[in-house]
MDAnalysis code that builds the backbone (N, CA, C; Angstrom):
import MDAnalysis as mda
import numpy as np

u = mda.Universe.empty(330, n_residues=110, atom_resindex=np.repeat(np.arange(110), 3), trajectory=True)
u.add_TopologyAttr("name", ["N", "CA", "C"] * 110)
u.add_TopologyAttr("resid", np.arange(1, 111))
u.add_TopologyAttr("resname", ["UNK", "UNK", "UNK", "UNK", "UNK", "UNK", "UNK", "UNK", "UNK", "UNK", "UNK", "UNK", "UNK", "UNK", "UNK", "UNK", "UNK", "UNK", "UNK", "UNK", "UNK", "UNK", "UNK", "UNK", "UNK", "UNK", "UNK", "UNK", "UNK", "UNK", "UNK", "UNK", "UNK", "UNK", "UNK", "UNK", "UNK", "UNK", "UNK", "UNK", "UNK", "UNK", "UNK", "UNK", "UNK", "UNK", "UNK", "UNK", "UNK", "UNK", "UNK", "UNK", "UNK", "UNK", "UNK", "UNK", "UNK", "UNK", "UNK", "UNK", "UNK", "UNK", "UNK", "UNK", "UNK", "UNK", "UNK", "UNK", "UNK", "UNK", "UNK", "UNK", "UNK", "UNK", "UNK", "UNK", "UNK", "UNK", "UNK", "UNK", "UNK", "UNK", "UNK", "UNK", "UNK", "UNK", "UNK", "UNK", "UNK", "UNK", "UNK", "UNK", "UNK", "UNK", "UNK", "UNK", "UNK", "UNK", "UNK", "UNK", "UNK", "UNK", "UNK", "UNK", "UNK", "UNK", "UNK", "UNK", "UNK", "UNK"])
u.atoms.positions = np.array([
    [120.901, 90.999, 93.115],
    [120.787, 91.286, 91.630],
    [120.001, 90.329, 91.090],
    [119.010, 90.884, 90.447],
    [118.129, 89.892, 89.661],
    [118.388, 90.291, 88.097],
    [118.568, 89.350, 87.242],
    [118.813, 89.442, 85.926],
    [117.562, 88.993, 85.235],
    [116.701, 89.956, 84.726],
    [115.557, 89.668, 84.063],
    [115.822, 89.708, 82.625],
    [114.878, 89.410, 81.821],
    [114.970, 89.375, 80.228],
    [115.263, 90.667, 79.723],
    [114.606, 91.652, 80.303],
    [114.683, 93.238, 79.598],
    [115.595, 93.973, 80.314],
    [115.932, 93.685, 81.682],
    [116.587, 94.656, 82.440],
    [117.524, 94.052, 83.550],
    [118.072, 94.631, 84.436],
    [118.753, 94.024, 85.669],
    [118.152, 94.972, 86.869],
    [117.872, 94.215, 87.983],
    [117.476, 94.967, 89.136],
    [118.377, 94.745, 90.342],
    [119.064, 95.675, 90.939],
    [119.936, 95.588, 91.926],
    [119.129, 95.838, 93.118],
    [119.430, 95.207, 94.319],
    [118.726, 95.247, 95.518],
    [119.698, 95.452, 96.735],
    [119.653, 96.621, 97.449],
    [120.366, 97.036, 98.694],
    [119.542, 97.082, 99.755],
    [119.911, 96.557, 101.055],
    [119.037, 96.751, 102.173],
    [119.077, 98.358, 102.578],
    [118.111, 98.930, 103.131],
    [118.042, 100.267, 103.628],
    [117.486, 100.262, 105.144],
    [117.547, 101.212, 105.795],
    [117.060, 101.327, 107.180],
    [115.765, 102.010, 107.400],
    [115.117, 102.309, 106.288],
    [113.800, 102.944, 106.148],
    [112.742, 101.867, 106.353],
    [111.389, 102.315, 106.609],
    [110.290, 101.517, 106.617],
    [109.727, 101.251, 105.272],
    [110.218, 101.605, 104.205],
    [109.764, 101.541, 102.990],
    [110.872, 101.198, 101.907],
    [110.460, 100.681, 100.645],
    [111.230, 100.579, 99.627],
    [111.612, 101.896, 99.012],
    [112.758, 101.969, 98.147],
    [112.998, 103.182, 97.213],
    [113.374, 102.700, 95.966],
    [113.030, 103.323, 94.889],
    [113.366, 102.929, 93.593],
    [114.092, 103.934, 92.898],
    [115.182, 103.557, 92.210],
    [116.037, 104.119, 91.272],
    [115.917, 103.588, 89.874],
    [115.947, 104.469, 88.825],
    [115.989, 103.982, 87.458],
    [117.231, 104.534, 86.908],
    [118.023, 103.582, 86.016],
    [119.118, 103.941, 85.297],
    [118.922, 103.604, 83.963],
    [118.911, 104.496, 82.918],
    [118.886, 104.251, 81.636],
    [119.570, 105.328, 80.837],
    [120.064, 104.996, 79.541],
    [120.867, 105.921, 78.785],
    [119.852, 106.937, 78.046],
    [120.429, 107.980, 77.667],
    [119.553, 109.134, 77.310],
    [119.667, 108.671, 75.583],
    [119.034, 107.534, 75.364],
    [118.696, 107.054, 73.917],
    [117.132, 107.291, 73.729],
    [116.859, 107.499, 72.405],
    [115.585, 107.804, 71.985],
    [115.077, 109.226, 72.578],
    [113.830, 109.381, 72.254],
    [113.146, 110.559, 72.783],
    [112.805, 110.664, 74.246],
    [112.628, 111.784, 74.688],
    [112.225, 111.837, 76.045],
    [110.835, 111.217, 76.370],
    [110.074, 111.343, 75.434],
    [108.757, 110.593, 75.520],
    [108.877, 109.056, 75.806],
    [109.745, 108.574, 74.925],
    [110.078, 107.223, 74.967],
    [110.649, 106.846, 76.373],
    [111.551, 107.603, 76.788],
    [112.272, 107.263, 78.079],
    [111.394, 107.396, 79.188],
    [110.474, 108.467, 79.148],
    [109.529, 108.525, 80.310],
    [108.540, 107.483, 80.293],
    [107.985, 106.954, 79.202],
    [107.099, 105.795, 78.995],
    [107.780, 104.585, 79.752],
    [109.113, 104.428, 79.583],
    [109.761, 103.252, 80.113],
    [109.790, 103.380, 81.615],
    [109.965, 104.701, 82.037],
    [110.136, 104.973, 83.575],
    [108.701, 104.638, 84.245],
    [107.688, 105.077, 83.475],
    [106.250, 104.873, 84.010],
    [106.035, 103.240, 84.124],
    [106.477, 102.547, 83.077],
    [106.332, 101.219, 83.060],
    [106.955, 100.520, 84.241],
    [108.110, 100.971, 84.599],
    [108.985, 100.446, 85.728],
    [108.201, 100.778, 87.002],
    [107.926, 102.017, 87.312],
    [107.176, 102.633, 88.464],
    [105.996, 101.773, 88.755],
    [105.046, 101.538, 87.684],
    [103.903, 100.804, 87.753],
    [104.088, 99.430, 88.236],
    [105.113, 98.854, 87.666],
    [105.309, 97.335, 87.952],
    [105.847, 97.230, 89.457],
    [106.532, 98.168, 89.937],
    [107.102, 98.059, 91.377],
    [105.829, 98.716, 92.225],
    [104.934, 99.419, 91.821],
    [103.852, 99.816, 92.641],
    [102.906, 98.655, 92.803],
    [102.724, 97.812, 91.764],
    [101.921, 96.686, 92.010],
    [102.570, 95.648, 92.868],
    [103.899, 95.549, 92.851],
    [104.655, 94.330, 93.673],
    [104.968, 95.005, 94.977],
    [104.450, 96.187, 95.493],
    [105.003, 96.847, 96.632],
    [104.891, 95.955, 97.934],
    [103.851, 95.058, 97.990],
    [103.723, 94.231, 99.177],
    [104.851, 93.304, 99.349],
    [105.629, 92.971, 98.173],
    [106.664, 91.975, 98.229],
    [108.010, 92.590, 98.415],
    [108.295, 93.914, 98.322],
    [109.423, 94.496, 98.274],
    [110.138, 94.792, 99.470],
    [109.590, 94.878, 100.451],
    [110.348, 95.075, 101.920],
    [111.016, 96.281, 102.025],
    [111.960, 96.292, 102.845],
    [112.886, 97.549, 103.102],
    [114.051, 97.542, 102.404],
    [114.028, 97.686, 101.076],
    [115.272, 97.575, 100.156],
    [115.195, 98.823, 99.331],
    [116.443, 99.075, 98.858],
    [116.583, 100.189, 97.664],
    [116.656, 99.161, 96.383],
    [116.024, 99.480, 95.512],
    [116.005, 98.848, 94.153],
    [116.448, 99.926, 93.135],
    [117.396, 99.419, 92.244],
    [117.840, 100.230, 91.085],
    [117.603, 99.270, 89.874],
    [116.759, 99.828, 89.033],
    [116.486, 99.002, 87.767],
    [117.501, 99.675, 86.676],
    [118.125, 98.799, 86.002],
    [119.106, 99.235, 85.068],
    [118.675, 98.672, 83.680],
    [118.313, 99.603, 82.814],
    [118.103, 99.197, 81.431],
    [119.305, 99.370, 80.584],
    [119.752, 98.079, 79.916],
    [120.969, 98.180, 79.054],
    [120.809, 99.269, 78.154],
    [122.098, 99.924, 77.768],
    [122.126, 100.730, 76.810],
    [121.968, 100.435, 75.431],
    [122.063, 99.014, 75.172],
    [121.847, 98.628, 73.836],
    [120.306, 98.471, 73.483],
    [119.486, 98.571, 74.411],
    [118.087, 98.448, 74.102],
    [117.548, 99.777, 73.498],
    [116.876, 99.727, 72.429],
    [116.315, 100.804, 71.931],
    [114.836, 101.492, 72.464],
    [115.012, 102.532, 72.887],
    [113.755, 103.030, 73.650],
    [112.628, 103.317, 72.628],
    [111.611, 102.474, 72.571],
    [110.528, 102.739, 71.787],
    [109.253, 102.173, 72.406],
    [108.160, 102.298, 71.788],
    [106.851, 101.837, 72.419],
    [107.029, 100.342, 72.576],
    [107.618, 99.403, 71.644],
    [107.605, 97.976, 71.810],
    [108.528, 97.664, 72.874],
    [109.621, 98.407, 73.135],
    [110.495, 98.014, 74.322],
    [109.750, 98.246, 75.496],
    [109.082, 99.485, 75.549],
    [108.344, 99.808, 76.795],
    [107.261, 98.774, 77.353],
    [106.630, 98.355, 76.426],
    [105.469, 97.324, 76.622],
    [106.190, 96.013, 77.003],
    [107.388, 95.594, 76.307],
    [107.816, 94.422, 76.585],
    [108.582, 94.451, 78.078],
    [108.994, 95.597, 78.378],
    [109.598, 95.768, 79.668],
    [108.549, 95.678, 80.741],
    [107.536, 96.405, 80.532],
    [106.418, 96.319, 81.591],
    [105.891, 94.892, 81.650],
    [105.691, 94.112, 80.566],
    [105.230, 92.765, 80.619],
    [106.227, 91.904, 81.402],
    [107.595, 92.020, 81.058],
    [108.722, 91.405, 81.804],
    [108.647, 91.597, 83.271],
    [108.559, 92.841, 83.756],
    [108.598, 93.104, 85.058],
    [107.329, 92.589, 85.685],
    [106.167, 92.771, 85.221],
    [104.892, 92.261, 85.806],
    [104.927, 90.770, 85.952],
    [105.529, 90.033, 85.028],
    [105.596, 88.489, 85.197],
    [106.792, 87.946, 85.887],
    [107.850, 88.649, 85.774],
    [109.079, 88.013, 86.310],
    [109.320, 88.440, 87.644],
    [109.158, 89.698, 88.055],
    [109.525, 90.306, 89.250],
    [108.676, 89.738, 90.433],
    [107.563, 89.562, 90.556],
    [106.883, 88.906, 91.861],
    [107.393, 87.563, 92.002],
    [107.668, 86.539, 91.183],
    [108.008, 85.211, 91.412],
    [109.463, 85.362, 92.053],
    [110.339, 86.096, 91.371],
    [111.667, 86.319, 91.895],
    [111.633, 86.805, 93.423],
    [110.894, 87.756, 93.584],
    [110.904, 88.368, 94.979],
    [110.215, 87.292, 96.143],
    [109.206, 86.430, 95.660],
    [108.764, 85.400, 96.436],
    [109.693, 84.440, 96.890],
    [110.363, 83.934, 95.713],
    [111.538, 83.099, 95.847],
    [112.604, 83.531, 96.740],
    [113.130, 84.754, 96.663],
    [114.034, 85.263, 97.526],
    [113.545, 85.364, 99.075],
    [112.296, 85.796, 99.160],
    [111.687, 85.696, 100.466],
    [111.607, 84.424, 101.242],
    [111.342, 83.460, 100.269],
    [111.261, 82.100, 100.911],
    [112.610, 81.587, 101.334],
    [113.520, 82.000, 100.463],
    [114.941, 81.477, 100.940],
    [115.356, 82.219, 102.147],
    [115.274, 83.441, 102.187],
    [115.623, 84.317, 103.409],
    [114.775, 83.772, 104.706],
    [113.661, 83.251, 104.547],
    [112.768, 82.882, 105.503],
    [113.289, 81.563, 106.143],
    [113.700, 80.659, 105.215],
    [114.323, 79.416, 105.633],
    [115.766, 79.730, 106.366],
    [116.392, 80.554, 105.863],
    [117.725, 80.875, 106.609],
    [117.818, 81.677, 107.759],
    [116.841, 82.700, 107.755],
    [116.790, 83.574, 108.917],
    [115.645, 83.224, 109.983],
    [114.657, 82.435, 109.519],
    [113.499, 82.000, 110.329],
    [112.378, 83.056, 110.471],
    [112.441, 84.153, 109.575],
    [111.531, 85.220, 109.580],
    [111.525, 85.918, 108.219],
    [110.533, 86.697, 108.116],
    [110.517, 87.368, 106.720],
    [111.713, 88.337, 106.561],
    [112.273, 88.501, 105.435],
    [113.506, 89.335, 105.223],
    [113.157, 90.781, 105.479],
    [113.936, 91.497, 105.961],
    [113.966, 92.856, 106.081],
    [112.534, 93.566, 106.196],
    [111.724, 93.003, 107.168],
    [110.504, 93.635, 107.485],
    [110.840, 94.652, 108.571],
    [110.072, 95.757, 108.423],
    [110.354, 96.778, 109.338],
    [110.101, 96.355, 110.833],
    [110.924, 96.413, 111.777],
    [110.946, 96.007, 113.094],
    [110.162, 97.310, 113.887],
    [109.311, 96.992, 115.005],
    [108.738, 97.963, 115.689],
    [109.601, 98.681, 116.349],
    [109.376, 100.086, 116.528],
    [110.193, 101.024, 117.156],
    [109.916, 100.971, 118.656],
    [110.932, 100.731, 119.370],
    [110.855, 100.706, 120.877],
    [111.076, 102.169, 121.471],
    [110.042, 102.480, 122.285],
    [110.110, 103.770, 122.941],
    [110.149, 103.683, 124.318],
])
């Protein structure tokens, strides 16, 4: 779990060769504002995709946050600035402990 300034990100290993993304937020504000928040989250994860490995990620937006244009932009900025360093730090820690990159897809033996 990563606690960022604007949201929380949960990470769970999966057995696929790619990451998956889930978004959890309350039905507060208009659908336009909620969809804008979801687009910001997807874009931040798309840009960070080389660092994501083979995990399932769930981004949880607190119910206390007001869904509006200002929150959407601050969330996008928070994810763009905070997520890559956190992921790199976790990868470095795993590399020291495991001796390899964490959760990289292993070649399929035939």
